[in-house]
Structure formats: C-alpha cells, structure tokens
DSSP file (Angstrom, degrees, kcal/mol; ACC not computed):
  #  RESIDUE AA STRUCTURE BP1 BP2  ACC     N-H-->O    O-->H-N    N-H-->O    O-->H-N    TCO  KAPPA ALPHA  PHI   PSI    X-CA   Y-CA   Z-CA
    1    1 A M     >        0   0    0      0, 0.0     4,-1.5     0, 0.0     3,-0.4   0.000 360.0 360.0 360.0 -53.3  -35.3  -84.9  -47.2
    2    2 A W  H  >  +     0   0    0      1,-0.2     4,-1.5     2,-0.2    54,-0.1   0.868 360.0  55.2 -60.4 -37.2  -36.6  -81.7  -45.5
    3    3 A R  H  > S+     0   0    0      1,-0.2     4,-0.5     2,-0.2    -1,-0.2   0.849 104.5  53.1 -68.1 -34.0  -34.0  -79.6  -47.2
    4    4 A E  H >4 S+     0   0    0     -3,-0.4     3,-1.1     1,-0.2     4,-0.3   0.938 110.5  43.2 -70.3 -46.9  -34.9  -80.7  -50.7
    5    5 A W  H >< S+     0   0    0     -4,-1.5     3,-1.3     1,-0.3    -1,-0.2   0.783 104.8  65.0 -73.1 -22.9  -38.6  -79.9  -50.6
    6    6 A S  H 3< S+     0   0    0     -4,-1.5    -1,-0.3     1,-0.3    -2,-0.2   0.692  91.9  65.2 -71.2 -15.1  -38.0  -76.6  -48.8
    7    7 A K  T << S+     0   0    0     -3,-1.1     2,-0.4    -4,-0.5    -1,-0.3   0.647  77.8 101.1 -77.8 -14.9  -36.2  -75.4  -52.0
    8    8 A V  S <  S-     0   0    0     -3,-1.3    -3,-0.0    -4,-0.3    -4,-0.0  -0.588  87.5-109.6 -73.0 125.3  -39.5  -75.7  -53.9
    9    9 A S    >   -     0   0    0     -2,-0.4     3,-1.3     1,-0.2     6,-0.4  -0.272  13.5-142.6 -58.6 132.4  -40.9  -72.1  -54.2
   10   10 A P  T 3  S+     0   0    0      0, 0.0    -1,-0.2     0, 0.0     9,-0.1   0.587  97.5  69.6 -71.0  -7.7  -44.0  -71.5  -52.1
   11   11 A D  T 3  S+     0   0    0      4,-0.1     2,-0.2     5,-0.0    -2,-0.1   0.597  85.4  81.8 -84.9 -11.6  -45.3  -69.4  -55.0
   12   12 A T  S <> S-     0   0    0     -3,-1.3     4,-2.3     1,-0.1     5,-0.2  -0.534  89.0-117.3 -90.2 160.7  -45.8  -72.4  -57.3
   13   13 A L  H  > S+     0   0    0      2,-0.2     4,-2.3     1,-0.2     5,-0.2   0.915 118.1  49.7 -60.8 -43.4  -48.8  -74.6  -57.2
   14   14 A F  H  > S+     0   0    0      1,-0.2     4,-2.4     2,-0.2    -1,-0.2   0.911 110.3  50.5 -62.6 -42.7  -46.6  -77.6  -56.3
   15   15 A G  H  > S+     0   0    0     -6,-0.4     4,-1.5     1,-0.2    -1,-0.2   0.883 110.6  49.2 -62.6 -39.8  -45.0  -75.5  -53.5
   16   16 A K  H  X S+     0   0    0     -4,-2.3     4,-0.9     2,-0.2    -1,-0.2   0.896 111.0  50.0 -66.2 -40.6  -48.4  -74.5  -52.1
   17   17 A M  H >< S+     0   0    0     -4,-2.3     3,-0.6     1,-0.2    -2,-0.2   0.901 108.3  52.8 -65.7 -41.0  -49.6  -78.1  -52.1
   18   18 A L  H 3< S+     0   0    0     -4,-2.4    -1,-0.2     1,-0.2    -2,-0.2   0.868 114.2  43.0 -60.2 -37.0  -46.4  -79.3  -50.3
   19   19 A R  H >X S+     0   0    0     -4,-1.5     3,-1.3     1,-0.2     4,-0.6   0.543  86.5  95.5 -89.5  -8.3  -47.0  -76.7  -47.6
   20   20 A L  G X< S+     0   0    0     -4,-0.9     3,-1.4    -3,-0.6     4,-0.4   0.872  79.5  55.7 -53.3 -44.7  -50.8  -77.2  -47.2
   21   21 A P  G >4 S+     0   0    0      0, 0.0     3,-0.9     0, 0.0     4,-0.3   0.781  96.6  67.2 -61.9 -23.8  -50.5  -79.7  -44.3
   22   22 A L  G X4 S+     0   0    0     -3,-1.3     3,-1.1     1,-0.2    -2,-0.2   0.779  87.5  68.0 -66.5 -25.6  -48.5  -77.1  -42.3
   23   23 A V  G << S+     0   0    0     -3,-1.4    -1,-0.2    -4,-0.6    -3,-0.1   0.797  94.9  55.2 -65.0 -29.5  -51.5  -74.8  -42.1
   24   24 A V  G <  S+     0   0    0     -3,-0.9    -1,-0.2    -4,-0.4    -2,-0.2   0.561  79.4 109.1 -85.4  -7.0  -53.4  -77.2  -39.8
   25   25 A L  S <  S-     0   0    0     -3,-1.1     2,-0.1    -4,-0.3    -3,-0.0  -0.537  77.9-115.1 -70.2 128.6  -50.6  -77.4  -37.2
   26   26 A P    >   -     0   0    0      0, 0.0     3,-1.5     0, 0.0    19,-0.2  -0.398  16.6-130.9 -63.7 139.3  -51.7  -75.6  -34.0
   27   27 A K  T 3  S+     0   0    0      1,-0.3    19,-2.4    18,-0.2    20,-0.2   0.742 106.3  54.8 -64.3 -24.0  -49.5  -72.5  -33.3
   28   28 A F  T 3  S+     0   0    0     17,-0.2    -1,-0.3    18,-0.1     2,-0.1   0.520  82.1 116.7 -87.5  -5.2  -49.0  -73.6  -29.7
   29   29 A L    <   -     0   0    0     -3,-1.5    16,-3.2    15,-0.1     2,-0.5  -0.403  54.2-150.1 -67.6 134.9  -47.7  -77.0  -30.7
   30   30 A S  E     +A   44   0A   0     14,-0.3    14,-0.2    -2,-0.1    12,-0.1  -0.930  20.9 173.9-108.6 129.8  -44.1  -77.8  -29.7
   31   31 A L  E     -A   43   0A   0     12,-2.6    12,-2.5    -2,-0.5     2,-0.2  -0.929  36.9-100.6-131.0 153.5  -42.1  -80.1  -31.9
   32   32 A P  E     -A   42   0A   0      0, 0.0    10,-0.2     0, 0.0     2,-0.2  -0.550  47.9-103.8 -70.1 139.4  -38.5  -81.3  -32.1
   33   33 A V        -     0   0    0      8,-3.0     7,-2.7     5,-0.4    21,-0.2  -0.474  29.8-145.4 -64.1 131.9  -36.5  -79.5  -34.8
   34   34 A C        -     0   0    0     19,-2.4     2,-0.3     5,-0.2    21,-0.2   0.794  63.8 -15.3 -76.7 -31.5  -36.2  -82.0  -37.7
   35   35 A S  S    S+     0   0    0     18,-0.2     3,-0.5    19,-0.1    -1,-0.1  -0.910  91.4  53.5-157.8-179.9  -32.7  -81.1  -39.0
   36   36 A G  S >  S-     0   0    0     -2,-0.3     3,-1.7     1,-0.2    20,-0.1  -0.272 102.2 -29.1  81.9-165.7  -29.9  -78.6  -39.0
   37   37 A I  T 3  S+     0   0    0      1,-0.3    -1,-0.2    18,-0.2    54,-0.0   0.745 138.9  44.2 -63.0 -28.7  -28.0  -76.9  -36.1
   38   38 A N  T >  S+     0   0    0     -3,-0.5     3,-2.5    14,-0.1    -5,-0.4   0.175  79.3 156.7-102.2  16.8  -31.0  -77.2  -33.7
   39   39 A K  T <   +     0   0    0     -3,-1.7    -5,-0.2     1,-0.3     3,-0.1  -0.146  69.6  12.7 -50.3 129.1  -31.9  -80.8  -34.5
   40   40 A G  T 3  S+     0   0    0     -7,-2.7    -1,-0.3     1,-0.3     2,-0.1   0.148  96.2 120.5  90.4 -18.9  -33.8  -82.4  -31.6
   41   41 A M  S <  S-     0   0    0     -3,-2.5    -8,-3.0    -9,-0.1    -1,-0.3  -0.473  70.6-105.8 -75.6 151.6  -34.4  -79.2  -29.7
   42   42 A L  E     -A   32   0A   0    -10,-0.2     2,-0.4    73,-0.2    77,-0.1  -0.579  38.2-174.6 -82.1 141.2  -38.0  -78.3  -29.0
   43   43 A W  E     -A   31   0A   0    -12,-2.5   -12,-2.6    -2,-0.3     2,-0.6  -0.999  27.0-125.6-137.5 135.1  -39.6  -75.4  -31.1
   44   44 A R  E >   -A   30   0A   0     -2,-0.4     3,-1.8   -14,-0.2     4,-0.4  -0.725  22.2-143.4 -81.1 117.8  -43.0  -73.8  -30.8
   45   45 A V  G >  S+     0   0    0    -16,-3.2     3,-0.8    -2,-0.6   -18,-0.2   0.857  94.3  47.0 -53.3 -46.1  -44.5  -74.0  -34.2
   46   46 A G  G 3  S+     0   0    0    -19,-2.4    -1,-0.3   -17,-0.3   -19,-0.1   0.399  89.5  85.3 -82.1   4.6  -46.3  -70.6  -34.2
   47   47 A S  G <  S-     0   0    0     -3,-1.8     2,-0.2   -20,-0.2    -1,-0.2   0.731 107.5 -21.9 -80.0 -20.6  -43.4  -68.6  -32.9
   48   48 A S  S <  S-     0   0    0     -3,-0.8     5,-0.1    -4,-0.4    33,-0.0  -0.844  98.6 -36.0-163.3-164.1  -41.8  -68.1  -36.4
   49   49 A I    >>  -     0   0    0     -2,-0.2     3,-1.7     1,-0.1     4,-0.6  -0.300  57.2-111.2 -71.7 158.2  -41.8  -69.6  -39.9
   50   50 A H  H 3> S+     0   0    0      1,-0.3     4,-2.1     2,-0.2     5,-0.2   0.763 110.1  74.4 -61.7 -27.2  -42.0  -73.3  -40.4
   51   51 A K  H 3>>S+     0   0    0      1,-0.2     5,-1.3     2,-0.2     6,-1.3   0.770  88.7  63.3 -59.2 -23.6  -38.4  -73.5  -41.7
   52   52 A C  H <45S+     0   0    0     -3,-1.7     3,-0.3     2,-0.2    -1,-0.2   0.967 109.6  34.4 -67.3 -52.0  -37.3  -73.0  -38.0
   53   53 A W  H  <5S+     0   0    0     -4,-0.6   -19,-2.4    -3,-0.2   -18,-0.2   0.758 116.5  56.3 -77.1 -21.0  -38.8  -76.3  -36.7
   54   54 A L  H  <5S-     0   0    0     -4,-2.1    -1,-0.2   -21,-0.2    -2,-0.2   0.722 109.0-129.0 -75.7 -20.5  -38.1  -78.1  -39.9
   55   55 A G  T  <5S+     0   0    0     -4,-1.0   -18,-0.2    -3,-0.3    -3,-0.2   0.567  80.9 107.7  86.7   9.2  -34.4  -77.0  -39.5
   56   56 A T    > < +     0   0    0     -5,-1.3     3,-0.7    -6,-0.2     2,-0.3   0.272  40.4 128.9-102.9  10.0  -34.1  -75.6  -43.0
   57   57 A Y  T 3  S-     0   0    0     -6,-1.3     5,-0.2     1,-0.2    -7,-0.0  -0.533  86.9 -21.8 -71.4 124.0  -34.0  -71.9  -41.9
   58   58 A E  T >> S-     0   0    0     -2,-0.3     4,-2.2     1,-0.1     3,-0.5   0.883  72.2-175.6  43.8  61.0  -31.0  -70.0  -43.3
   59   59 A M  H <> S+     0   0    0     -3,-0.7     4,-2.0     1,-0.2     5,-0.2   0.835  77.8  55.8 -56.8 -37.8  -28.8  -73.0  -44.0
   60   60 A D  H 3> S+     0   0    0      1,-0.2     4,-1.7     2,-0.2    -1,-0.2   0.892 109.5  46.6 -64.7 -38.0  -25.8  -71.0  -45.1
   61   61 A K  H <> S+     0   0    0     -3,-0.5     4,-2.6     2,-0.2    -2,-0.2   0.862 107.6  56.9 -71.8 -35.3  -25.8  -69.1  -41.8
   62   62 A Q  H  X S+     0   0    0     -4,-2.2     4,-2.1     1,-0.2    -2,-0.2   0.928 107.6  48.7 -59.1 -43.5  -26.2  -72.3  -39.8
   63   63 A S  H  X S+     0   0    0     -4,-2.0     4,-1.4     1,-0.2    -2,-0.2   0.907 111.2  49.3 -63.0 -42.4  -23.0  -73.6  -41.5
   64   64 A A  H  X S+     0   0    0     -4,-1.7     4,-1.9     1,-0.2     3,-0.2   0.914 109.8  51.4 -63.8 -43.2  -21.1  -70.4  -40.7
   65   65 A I  H  X S+     0   0    0     -4,-2.6     4,-2.7     1,-0.2    -1,-0.2   0.906 106.8  53.6 -61.6 -42.2  -22.2  -70.4  -37.1
   66   66 A E  H  < S+     0   0    0     -4,-2.1    -1,-0.2     1,-0.2    -2,-0.2   0.829 111.2  47.4 -62.5 -31.1  -21.0  -74.0  -36.7
   67   67 A R  H  < S+     0   0    0     -4,-1.4    -1,-0.2    -3,-0.2    -2,-0.2   0.852 122.1  31.6 -76.7 -34.9  -17.6  -73.0  -38.0
   68   68 A F  H  < S+     0   0    0     -4,-1.9     2,-0.5    -5,-0.1    -2,-0.2   0.782  99.0  78.5-100.5 -29.8  -17.1  -69.9  -35.9
   69   69 A V     <  -     0   0    0     -4,-2.7     6,-0.0    -5,-0.2    -1,-0.0  -0.724  62.0-178.4 -89.7 124.7  -18.9  -70.4  -32.5
   70   70 A K    >   -     0   0    0     -2,-0.5     3,-1.8     1,-0.1    22,-0.0  -0.804  35.0 -78.4-122.8 158.7  -16.9  -72.6  -30.2
   71   71 A P  T 3  S+     0   0    0      0, 0.0    23,-0.2     0, 0.0    22,-0.2  -0.248 114.1  23.8 -54.8 139.4  -17.3  -74.1  -26.7
   72   72 A G  T 3  S+     0   0    0     21,-3.0    21,-0.1     1,-0.3    22,-0.1   0.273  91.1 131.7  89.1 -10.0  -16.6  -71.6  -23.9
   73   73 A M    <   -     0   0    0     -3,-1.8    25,-2.0    19,-0.1     2,-0.5  -0.290  55.7-130.9 -72.1 158.4  -17.4  -68.5  -25.9
   74   74 A K  E     -b   98   0B   0     23,-0.2     2,-0.4    -3,-0.1    25,-0.2  -0.960  30.6-168.7-104.9 128.8  -19.6  -65.7  -24.9
   75   75 A V  E     -b   99   0B   0     23,-2.6    25,-2.9    -2,-0.5     2,-0.5  -0.950  16.1-150.8-125.5 139.1  -22.1  -64.8  -27.6
   76   76 A F  E     -b  100   0B   0     -2,-0.4     2,-0.9    23,-0.2    25,-0.2  -0.945   4.7-164.8-108.5 120.9  -24.5  -61.9  -28.1
   77   77 A D  E >   -b  101   0B   0     23,-3.0    25,-2.8    -2,-0.5     2,-0.6  -0.848  13.4-167.9-104.2  94.6  -27.7  -62.5  -30.0
   78   78 A I  E 3  S+b  102   0B   0     -2,-0.9    25,-0.1     1,-0.3    23,-0.1  -0.755  75.4  14.4 -92.9 120.0  -28.9  -59.0  -30.8
   79   79 A G  T 3  S-     0   0    0     23,-2.1    -1,-0.3    -2,-0.6    24,-0.2   0.915  79.7-179.9  79.4  53.2  -32.4  -59.0  -32.1
   80   80 A A    X   -     0   0    0     22,-2.5     3,-2.0    -3,-0.6     4,-0.4   0.639   6.7-174.2 -67.6 -17.1  -32.9  -62.6  -31.0
   81   81 A N  T 3  S-     0   0    0     21,-0.3    31,-0.2     1,-0.3    -1,-0.2  -0.316  70.5 -17.1  56.0-134.5  -36.5  -62.9  -32.3
   82   82 A A  T 3  S-     0   0    0     29,-0.1    -1,-0.3   -35,-0.1    33,-0.2   0.551 104.6-100.8 -81.8  -6.8  -38.0  -66.2  -31.2
   83   83 A G  S <> S+     0   0    0     -3,-2.0     4,-2.6    -4,-0.1     5,-0.2   0.672  71.7 143.1 105.2  18.8  -34.6  -67.6  -30.5
   84   84 A Y  H  > S+     0   0    0     -4,-0.4     4,-1.5     1,-0.2     5,-0.1   0.948  87.1  34.4 -55.7 -49.7  -33.5  -69.8  -33.4
   85   85 A Y  H  > S+     0   0    0     -5,-0.3     4,-3.3     2,-0.2     5,-0.2   0.795 111.5  62.7 -78.3 -27.0  -29.9  -68.7  -33.1
   86   86 A T  H  > S+     0   0    0     -6,-0.3     4,-2.5     2,-0.2    -2,-0.2   0.937 106.0  46.8 -58.9 -45.2  -30.1  -68.4  -29.3
   87   87 A L  H  X S+     0   0    0     -4,-2.6     4,-2.1     2,-0.2    -2,-0.2   0.923 113.9  47.7 -61.6 -44.7  -30.7  -72.1  -29.2
   88   88 A A  H  X S+     0   0    0     -4,-1.5     4,-2.5    -5,-0.2    -2,-0.2   0.934 112.5  48.2 -63.1 -46.6  -27.9  -72.8  -31.6
   89   89 A F  H  X S+     0   0    0     -4,-3.3     4,-2.9     1,-0.2     5,-0.3   0.912 109.4  54.2 -60.1 -42.5  -25.5  -70.6  -29.8
   90   90 A S  H  X S+     0   0    0     -4,-2.5     4,-1.3    -5,-0.2    -1,-0.2   0.922 111.1  44.9 -58.1 -45.8  -26.4  -72.2  -26.5
   91   91 A R  H  < S+     0   0    0     -4,-2.1    -1,-0.2     1,-0.2    -2,-0.2   0.918 115.9  46.7 -64.1 -43.9  -25.7  -75.7  -27.9
   92   92 A L  H  < S+     0   0    0     -4,-2.5    -2,-0.2     1,-0.2    -1,-0.2   0.861 112.4  46.5 -72.4 -37.0  -22.4  -74.6  -29.5
   93   93 A V  H  X S-     0   0    0     -4,-2.9   -21,-3.0   -22,-0.2     4,-0.7   0.734  96.6-164.9 -79.3 -20.4  -20.9  -72.7  -26.6
   94   94 A G  T ><  -     0   0    0     -4,-1.3     3,-0.9    -5,-0.3    -1,-0.1  -0.066  44.8 -41.6  68.7-169.4  -21.8  -75.5  -24.1
   95   95 A V  T 34 S+     0   0    0      1,-0.2    -1,-0.2    -4,-0.1    -2,-0.1   0.734 137.3  54.2 -69.5 -23.4  -21.8  -75.3  -20.4
   96   96 A E  T 34 S+     0   0    0     -3,-0.4    -1,-0.2     2,-0.0    -2,-0.2   0.655 105.5  63.4 -84.3 -16.0  -18.6  -73.3  -20.1
   97   97 A G    <<  -     0   0    0     -3,-0.9     2,-0.3    -4,-0.7   -23,-0.2  -0.351  70.0-145.0 -99.6-178.2  -20.0  -70.6  -22.5
   98   98 A H  E     -b   74   0B   0    -25,-2.0   -23,-2.6    -2,-0.1     2,-0.4  -0.996   2.2-149.5-151.3 147.1  -22.8  -68.1  -22.3
   99   99 A V  E     -bc  75 124B   0     24,-2.9    26,-2.8    -2,-0.3     2,-0.6  -0.968   4.0-161.3-118.6 131.3  -25.4  -66.5  -24.6
  100  100 A Y  E     -bc  76 125B   0    -25,-2.9   -23,-3.0    -2,-0.4     2,-0.5  -0.959  13.0-163.9-110.9 113.7  -26.9  -63.1  -24.1
  101  101 A A  E     -bc  77 126B   0     24,-2.9    26,-3.2    -2,-0.6     2,-0.5  -0.878   2.6-165.3-104.1 123.7  -30.1  -62.7  -26.1
  102  102 A F  E     +bc  78 127B   0    -25,-2.8   -22,-2.5    -2,-0.5   -23,-2.1  -0.934  19.9 155.1-110.0 124.0  -31.4  -59.2  -26.6
  103  103 A E        -     0   0    0     24,-2.1    27,-0.2    -2,-0.5    -2,-0.0  -0.922  23.0-172.0-151.4 121.2  -35.0  -58.8  -27.9
  104  104 A P        +     0   0    0      0, 0.0     2,-0.4     0, 0.0    26,-0.1   0.800  60.2  92.5 -84.8 -28.8  -37.4  -55.9  -27.4
  105  105 A L     >  -     0   0    0      1,-0.1     4,-2.3    24,-0.1     3,-0.4  -0.533  66.7-145.9 -78.1 122.5  -40.7  -57.2  -28.8
  106  106 A A  H  > S+     0   0    0     -2,-0.4     4,-2.4     1,-0.2     5,-0.2   0.850  97.0  55.4 -56.2 -41.1  -42.8  -58.8  -26.0
  107  107 A E  H  > S+     0   0    0      1,-0.2     4,-2.0     2,-0.2    -1,-0.2   0.913 111.3  44.6 -59.3 -43.2  -44.3  -61.5  -28.3
  108  108 A N  H  > S+     0   0    0     -3,-0.4     4,-3.1     2,-0.2     5,-0.2   0.874 109.7  55.2 -69.3 -37.4  -40.8  -62.7  -29.2
  109  109 A V  H  X S+     0   0    0     -4,-2.3     4,-2.7     2,-0.2    -2,-0.2   0.914 107.7  50.2 -61.5 -42.1  -39.6  -62.5  -25.6
  110  110 A D  H  X S+     0   0    0     -4,-2.4     4,-2.0     2,-0.2    -2,-0.2   0.940 113.6  44.8 -60.6 -47.4  -42.5  -64.8  -24.6
  111  111 A N  H  X S+     0   0    0     -4,-2.0     4,-2.3     1,-0.2    -2,-0.2   0.915 113.7  49.8 -62.8 -43.4  -41.6  -67.3  -27.4
  112  112 A L  H  X S+     0   0    0     -4,-3.1     4,-2.6   -31,-0.2    -2,-0.2   0.902 108.7  52.1 -64.9 -41.5  -37.9  -67.1  -26.6
  113  113 A L  H  X S+     0   0    0     -4,-2.7     4,-2.5    -5,-0.2    -1,-0.2   0.911 109.6  50.4 -59.9 -41.9  -38.6  -67.7  -22.9
  114  114 A R  H  X S+     0   0    0     -4,-2.0     4,-3.1     1,-0.2     5,-0.2   0.914 110.5  49.1 -62.0 -42.5  -40.7  -70.8  -23.8
  115  115 A H  H  X S+     0   0    0     -4,-2.3     4,-1.6   -33,-0.2    -2,-0.2   0.900 111.2  49.7 -64.5 -40.4  -37.8  -72.1  -26.0
  116  116 A I  H  <>S+     0   0    0     -4,-2.6     5,-2.4     2,-0.2    -2,-0.2   0.931 116.3  41.9 -62.4 -45.9  -35.3  -71.6  -23.2
  117  117 A K  H ><5S+     0   0    0     -4,-2.5     3,-1.3     1,-0.2    -2,-0.2   0.921 112.3  52.6 -70.0 -44.5  -37.5  -73.4  -20.6
  118  118 A M  H 3<5S+     0   0    0     -4,-3.1    -1,-0.2     1,-0.3    -2,-0.2   0.827 115.9  41.4 -60.4 -31.9  -38.6  -76.2  -22.9
  119  119 A N  T 3<5S-     0   0    0     -4,-1.6    -1,-0.3    -5,-0.2    -2,-0.2   0.312 106.8-126.1-101.6   7.7  -34.9  -77.0  -23.8
  120  120 A F  T < 5 -     0   0    0     -3,-1.3     2,-0.5     1,-0.2    -3,-0.2   0.876  39.5-178.3  52.2  45.2  -33.6  -76.5  -20.2
  121  121 A L      < +     0   0    0     -5,-2.4     3,-0.3    -6,-0.2    -1,-0.2  -0.653  16.0 173.2 -80.3 122.4  -31.0  -74.0  -21.3
  122  122 A R  S    S+     0   0    0     -2,-0.5    -1,-0.1     1,-0.1    -2,-0.1   0.454  70.5  62.8-106.0  -5.4  -28.9  -72.8  -18.4
  123  123 A N  S    S+     0   0    0    -25,-0.1   -24,-2.9     2,-0.0     2,-0.4   0.015  83.5  94.4-111.7  28.0  -26.4  -70.8  -20.3
  124  124 A V  E     -c   99   0B   0     -3,-0.3     2,-0.5   -26,-0.2   -24,-0.2  -0.975  48.6-168.4-124.2 133.0  -28.7  -68.1  -21.7
  125  125 A T  E     -c  100   0B   0    -26,-2.8   -24,-2.9    -2,-0.4     2,-0.5  -0.987  13.5-154.3-115.9 124.8  -29.6  -64.7  -20.3
  126  126 A L  E     -c  101   0B   0     -2,-0.5     2,-0.5   -26,-0.2   -24,-0.2  -0.865   8.5-170.7-101.7 128.1  -32.5  -62.9  -22.0
  127  127 A L  E     -c  102   0B   0    -26,-3.2   -24,-2.1    -2,-0.5     2,-1.7  -0.974  17.6-145.1-119.0 118.3  -32.7  -59.1  -21.9
  128  128 A Q        +     0   0    0     -2,-0.5     2,-0.3   -26,-0.2   -26,-0.1  -0.606  62.2 101.8 -84.2  85.0  -35.9  -57.5  -23.1
  129  129 A T  S    S-     0   0    0     -2,-1.7     2,-0.4    31,-0.1   -50,-0.2  -0.988  70.7-113.5-159.2 156.4  -34.3  -54.5  -24.6
  130  130 A A  B     -d  162   0C   0     31,-2.8    33,-2.4    -2,-0.3     2,-0.8  -0.783  31.2-130.2 -91.8 142.7  -33.3  -52.9  -27.9
  131  131 A V        +     0   0    0     -2,-0.4     2,-0.3    32,-0.2     4,-0.1  -0.850  51.3 134.0 -98.2 109.7  -29.6  -52.4  -28.4
  132  132 A V        -     0   0    0     -2,-0.8     2,-1.2     2,-0.4    30,-0.0  -0.829  67.1 -76.9-142.0 177.7  -28.9  -48.9  -29.6
  133  133 A D  S    S+     0   0    0     -2,-0.3     2,-0.2     2,-0.0    -2,-0.0  -0.716 102.8  13.8 -83.9  95.8  -26.6  -46.0  -28.8
  134  134 A G  S    S-     0   0    0     -2,-1.2    -2,-0.4    29,-0.3     2,-0.3  -0.528  80.9 -91.7 125.6 168.0  -28.1  -44.7  -25.6
  135  135 A N        +     0   0    0     -2,-0.2     2,-0.3    28,-0.2    28,-0.2  -0.796  67.5  62.5-114.5 157.0  -30.5  -45.6  -22.8
  136  136 A G  E    S-E  162   0C   0     26,-1.4    26,-2.5    -2,-0.3     2,-0.4  -0.876  82.9 -43.8 133.1-161.6  -34.2  -44.9  -22.4
  137  137 A M  E     +E  161   0C   0     -2,-0.3     2,-0.3    24,-0.2    -2,-0.0  -0.868  53.9 175.4-107.5 140.8  -37.5  -45.7  -24.1
  138  138 A L  E     -E  160   0C   0     22,-2.4    22,-2.6    -2,-0.4    15,-0.1  -0.970  33.7 -89.0-143.8 160.8  -37.9  -45.5  -27.8
  139  139 A G  E     -EF 159 152C   0     13,-0.7    13,-2.8    -2,-0.3     2,-0.4  -0.310  31.8-160.9 -69.2 148.9  -40.6  -46.3  -30.4
  140  140 A F  E     - F   0 151C   0     18,-2.1     2,-0.6    11,-0.3    18,-0.3  -0.990  10.5-142.8-132.8 123.9  -40.8  -49.7  -32.0
  141  141 A E  E     - F   0 150C   0      9,-3.3     9,-1.8    -2,-0.4     2,-0.1  -0.765  15.0-144.3 -89.3 120.4  -42.7  -50.2  -35.3
  142  142 A L        -     0   0    0     -2,-0.6     2,-0.2     7,-0.2     4,-0.1  -0.488  18.7-163.4 -77.9 154.1  -44.6  -53.4  -35.6
  143  143 A A        -     0   0    0      2,-0.4     6,-0.1    -2,-0.1    -1,-0.1  -0.577  41.5 -75.2-126.7-171.0  -44.8  -55.2  -38.9
  144  144 A E  S    S+     0   0    0     -2,-0.2     2,-0.3     4,-0.1    -2,-0.0   0.738 115.9  17.9 -64.5 -23.2  -46.8  -57.9  -40.6
  145  145 A N  S >  S-     0   0    0      0, 0.0     3,-1.5     0, 0.0    -2,-0.4  -0.927  88.2-100.4-143.1 170.8  -45.1  -60.6  -38.5
  146  146 A N  T 3  S+     0   0    0     -2,-0.3   -41,-0.1     1,-0.3   -38,-0.1   0.486 114.0  57.8 -74.2  -1.6  -43.0  -60.8  -35.4
  147  147 A S  T 3  S+     0   0    0      1,-0.1    -1,-0.3   -66,-0.1    -3,-0.0   0.351  99.1  57.8-106.8   7.5  -39.6  -61.0  -37.2
  148  148 A M  S <  S+     0   0    0     -3,-1.5    -2,-0.1     2,-0.0    -1,-0.1   0.420  72.6 117.2-118.1   0.9  -39.9  -57.7  -39.2
  149  149 A G        -     0   0    0     -4,-0.3     2,-0.3    -6,-0.1    -7,-0.2  -0.151  41.8-168.0 -65.8 165.5  -40.4  -55.0  -36.5
  150  150 A K  E     -F  141   0C   0     -9,-1.8    -9,-3.3    -7,-0.0     2,-0.1  -0.996  28.0 -94.7-155.4 156.3  -37.8  -52.3  -36.1
  151  151 A V  E     -F  140   0C   0     -2,-0.3     2,-0.3   -11,-0.2   -11,-0.3  -0.434  45.3-165.4 -67.5 143.4  -36.7  -49.5  -33.8
  152  152 A S  E     -F  139   0C   0    -13,-2.8   -13,-0.7     2,-0.2     4,-0.1  -0.970  31.1-141.5-136.6 148.9  -38.1  -46.1  -34.8
  153  153 A N  S    S+     0   0    0     -2,-0.3     2,-0.2   -15,-0.1    -1,-0.1   0.678  84.8  81.0 -79.0 -18.0  -37.5  -42.4  -34.0
  154  154 A S  S    S-     0   0    0      1,-0.1     2,-1.2   -16,-0.1    -2,-0.2  -0.549  93.0-109.4 -88.3 154.7  -41.2  -41.7  -34.0
  155  155 A N        +     0   0    0     -2,-0.2     4,-0.1     1,-0.2    -2,-0.1  -0.719  40.3 175.1 -82.4 100.3  -43.5  -42.4  -31.1
  156  156 A T        -     0   0    0     -2,-1.2    -1,-0.2     2,-0.3   -14,-0.1   0.466  53.8-104.3 -87.7  -2.6  -45.5  -45.3  -32.6
  157  157 A G  S    S+     0   0    0      1,-0.1     2,-0.6    -3,-0.1    -2,-0.1   0.191 103.1  88.5  94.7 -16.5  -47.5  -46.0  -29.4
  158  158 A Y        -     0   0    0    -18,-0.3   -18,-2.1     2,-0.0     2,-0.4  -0.953  61.3-172.7-116.9 112.3  -45.3  -49.1  -28.7
  159  159 A L  E     - E   0 139C   0     -2,-0.6   -20,-0.2   -20,-0.2   -22,-0.0  -0.813   5.1-171.7-108.2 144.2  -42.3  -48.2  -26.6
  160  160 A V  E     - E   0 138C   0    -22,-2.6   -22,-2.4    -2,-0.4     2,-0.1  -0.945  28.6-106.9-129.7 151.9  -39.4  -50.5  -25.7
  161  161 A P  E     - E   0 137C   0      0, 0.0   -31,-2.8     0, 0.0     2,-0.3  -0.454  36.2-158.2 -73.6 153.1  -36.5  -50.0  -23.4
  162  162 A S  E      dE 130 136C   0    -26,-2.5   -26,-1.4   -33,-0.2   -31,-0.2  -0.965 360.0 360.0-133.9 152.2  -33.1  -49.5  -25.0
  163  163 A K              0   0    0    -33,-2.4   -29,-0.3    -2,-0.3   -32,-0.2   0.262 360.0 360.0-134.9 360.0  -29.5  -49.9  -23.8
C-alpha cells in the first residue's frame, strides 16, 4: 500500500493532496518504519524525508543491500546521514557483525545517535568525521537540507574533522 502511493509525483495536485497530512506530523515524533528493510524499527520523523519512516526510500537500493549484506559482515556506512542504511546494515549483519557509520554533520550525528539508541543497536560505532584522503579539519558546505551537504576545499565557516 505505502509503496504504491509513494509513486505518485509530489508535483501533481493529487500528489500534494496525498502528502498534506504529513505536514502536521511533529518533527520530533518517532514512529515505527512502515515497510521495507527497516520495517518495525523506530525512526524520527523530522530527521530526513518521509519516505524513510514510510519504508519506501530507495527501494532498489534496499533490495540490493538485502542481497549483498550478510550476517557477520563488517560494513562501513560512509556519509551515514540520519542512519537509514546504518539501521538496515545493523539488522542484516546481526550480532556477529558490525557497522561503522561515518557522518560529519552535527545535525545528522544527533539524529543517528537517537536512531541507534531508540533501536537498541549494539553493533554500530558512530564516528563524527568526513572520510577523505588525509587527516585534519576541512570545510563543509551546508545545503537546503541535511542530506545534501558536502566537503569543500574552501573555509565555509563550518569545519569538520576528517580521516
């Protein structure tokens, strides 16, 4: 059900009407993911787009991850954002595996920490750093939302550690 209506373009009048109720959800609200690879795990509504807690986020990638990530593996989630794939990797690698999540943006780190704690994940290590060639501090360009920022060579006023 969720997957079908999410295919309706948000640019159409019908698509806007379908999504209207989502606007009233408080950003701090935590809900179980409705479908997909993270079904049943708790997700903070305001941490990313609604498709994450609806479970319809990047369905093709969810399928690929389910095929390739196996119990006992060690997985690196580079640019973990709010942790959608970190949660999925944690579930798939199980108690014998481990997930290393790398995320430089403080807002995302806060959201990811909340997701780790809410879901009682014991096989995840979060590193607040950008993964680049070299160590030190470097500029980070903020964007219109928390999933679009990027490392920058210029001093943007927001510096992040790098490894």
